[in-house]
C-alpha atoms as a printed R data frame, in Angstrom:
   type eleno elety resid chain resno      x      y      z
1  ATOM     1    CA   MET     A     1 39.944 52.590 56.005
2  ATOM     2    CA   SER     A     2 36.568 52.889 54.291
3  ATOM     3    CA   ASP     A     3 36.724 49.187 53.347
4  ATOM     4    CA   LYS     A     4 37.078 48.270 57.018
5  ATOM     5    CA   LYS     A     5 34.132 50.478 57.943
6  ATOM     6    CA   SER     A     6 32.084 48.944 55.137
7  ATOM     7    CA   ASP     A     7 32.965 45.421 56.252
8  ATOM     8    CA   THR     A     8 32.063 46.226 59.845
9  ATOM     9    CA   SER     A     9 28.687 47.681 58.903
10 ATOM    10    CA   THR     A    10 27.938 44.667 56.703
11 ATOM    11    CA   ILE     A    11 28.832 42.265 59.506
12 ATOM    12    CA   MET     A    12 26.768 44.272 62.009
13 ATOM    13    CA   PHE     A    13 23.785 44.241 59.634
14 ATOM    14    CA   PHE     A    14 24.099 40.484 59.098
15 ATOM    15    CA   ASN     A    15 24.308 39.871 62.851
16 ATOM    16    CA   GLY     A    16 21.327 42.179 63.453
17 ATOM    17    CA   VAL     A    17 19.231 40.255 60.938
18 ATOM    18    CA   GLY     A    18 20.275 36.989 62.572
19 ATOM    19    CA   VAL     A    19 19.263 38.235 66.026
20 ATOM    20    CA   ALA     A    20 15.918 39.524 64.705
21 ATOM    21    CA   VAL     A    21 15.163 36.186 63.032
22 ATOM    22    CA   ALA     A    22 16.173 34.277 66.170
23 ATOM    23    CA   TYR     A    23 13.929 36.418 68.391
24 ATOM    24    CA   PHE     A    24 11.049 36.077 65.938
25 ATOM    25    CA   MET     A    25 11.383 32.300 65.846
26 ATOM    26    CA   LEU     A    26 11.697 32.162 69.640
27 ATOM    27    CA   ALA     A    27  8.602 34.338 70.097
28 ATOM    28    CA   LEU     A    28  6.669 32.178 67.624
29 ATOM    29    CA   SER     A    29  7.676 28.987 69.420
30 ATOM    30    CA   ILE     A    30  6.659 30.431 72.799
31 ATOM    31    CA   TRP     A    31  3.353 31.657 71.340
32 ATOM    32    CA   LEU     A    32  2.562 28.235 69.873
33 ATOM    33    CA   ALA     A    33  3.712 26.265 72.934
34 ATOM    34    CA   PRO     A    34  0.864 24.355 74.627
35 ATOM    35    CA   ILE     A    35  1.348 25.993 78.046
36 ATOM    36    CA   ASP     A    36 -0.415 28.594 80.176
37 ATOM    37    CA   LEU     A    37 -0.084 32.266 79.351
38 ATOM    38    CA   SER     A    38  1.588 32.931 82.710
39 ATOM    39    CA   THR     A    39  4.338 30.449 81.876
40 ATOM    40    CA   LYS     A    40  4.814 32.076 78.483
41 ATOM    41    CA   GLY     A    41  5.157 35.453 80.214
42 ATOM    42    CA   TYR     A    42  7.680 34.024 82.648
43 ATOM    43    CA   TRP     A    43  9.765 32.644 79.780
44 ATOM    44    CA   GLY     A    44  9.492 35.954 77.933
45 ATOM    45    CA   LEU     A    45 10.714 37.882 80.970
46 ATOM    46    CA   GLY     A    46 13.596 35.473 81.359
47 ATOM    47    CA   ILE     A    47 14.613 35.985 77.745
48 ATOM    48    CA   LEU     A    48 14.343 39.772 78.104
49 ATOM    49    CA   LEU     A    49 16.490 39.811 81.257
50 ATOM    50    CA   LEU     A    50 19.056 37.490 79.678
51 ATOM    51    CA   THR     A    51 19.257 39.791 76.662
52 ATOM    52    CA   LEU     A    52 19.751 42.860 78.881
53 ATOM    53    CA   SER     A    53 22.452 41.075 80.861
54 ATOM    54    CA   LEU     A    54 24.313 40.054 77.716
55 ATOM    55    CA   VAL     A    55 24.170 43.589 76.298
56 ATOM    56    CA   ASN     A    56 25.542 45.002 79.564
57 ATOM    57    CA   PHE     A    57 28.248 42.333 79.706
58 ATOM    58    CA   VAL     A    58 29.438 43.127 76.191
59 ATOM    59    CA   LYS     A    59 29.302 46.887 76.871
60 ATOM    60    CA   TYR     A    60 31.437 46.609 80.013
61 ATOM    61    CA   ARG     A    61 33.935 44.325 78.280
62 ATOM    62    CA   PHE     A    62 34.174 46.834 75.433
63 ATOM    63    CA   ASP     A    63 34.619 49.733 77.878
64 ATOM    64    CA   ALA     A    64 37.360 47.835 79.720
65 ATOM    65    CA   LYS     A    65 39.181 47.165 76.443
66 ATOM    66    CA   ILE     A    66 38.985 50.848 75.471
67 ATOM    67    CA   ALA     A    67 40.348 51.854 78.902
68 ATOM    68    CA   GLU     A    68 43.250 49.399 78.545
69 ATOM    69    CA   ASP     A    69 44.053 50.767 75.086
70 ATOM    70    CA   ARG     A    70 43.924 54.346 76.361
71 ATOM    71    CA   ILE     A    71 46.295 53.557 79.244
72 ATOM    72    CA   ALA     A    72 48.687 51.774 76.882
73 ATOM    73    CA   ARG     A    73 48.710 54.771 74.521
74 ATOM    74    CA   LEU     A    74 49.406 57.145 77.428
75 ATOM    75    CA   GLU     A    75 52.289 54.980 78.614
76 ATOM    76    CA   ASP     A    76 53.714 54.814 75.073
77 ATOM    77    CA   ALA     A    77 53.512 58.597 74.747
78 ATOM    78    CA   LYS     A    78 55.223 59.037 78.124
79 ATOM    79    CA   ASN     A    79 58.007 56.643 77.135
80 ATOM    80    CA   GLU     A    80 58.506 58.395 73.794
81 ATOM    81    CA   LYS     A    81 58.733 61.762 75.534
82 ATOM    82    CA   LEU     A    82 61.286 60.428 78.030
83 ATOM    83    CA   MET     A    83 63.348 58.918 75.219
84 ATOM    84    CA   ALA     A    84 63.198 62.163 73.222
85 ATOM    85    CA   GLU     A    85 64.349 64.149 76.258
86 ATOM    86    CA   TYR     A    86 67.180 61.682 76.940
87 ATOM    87    CA   ILE     A    87 68.356 61.729 73.337
88 ATOM    88    CA   GLY     A    88 68.067 65.532 73.197
89 ATOM    89    CA   GLU     A    89 70.401 65.938 76.201
90 ATOM    90    CA   LYS     A    90 73.286 64.173 74.485
């Protein structure tokens, strides 16, 4: 179990570094772009809102998956209890 946790933290760290590098390179390219400051701000706001939307999308997908798993576990427990009661009656 600790190997899985270690692998997950390593993958999360690697992905975090990748996102940080991507945002740095994107910010540098916007900064160096030969356009007005207002356009740069507009692009920056668009990137920020896209990032927030993606984070919320992933969070809600994750929450939905957890809810599905919880319901499945409850149904399995209910079925096991019913089977145990049925077997116990005989």
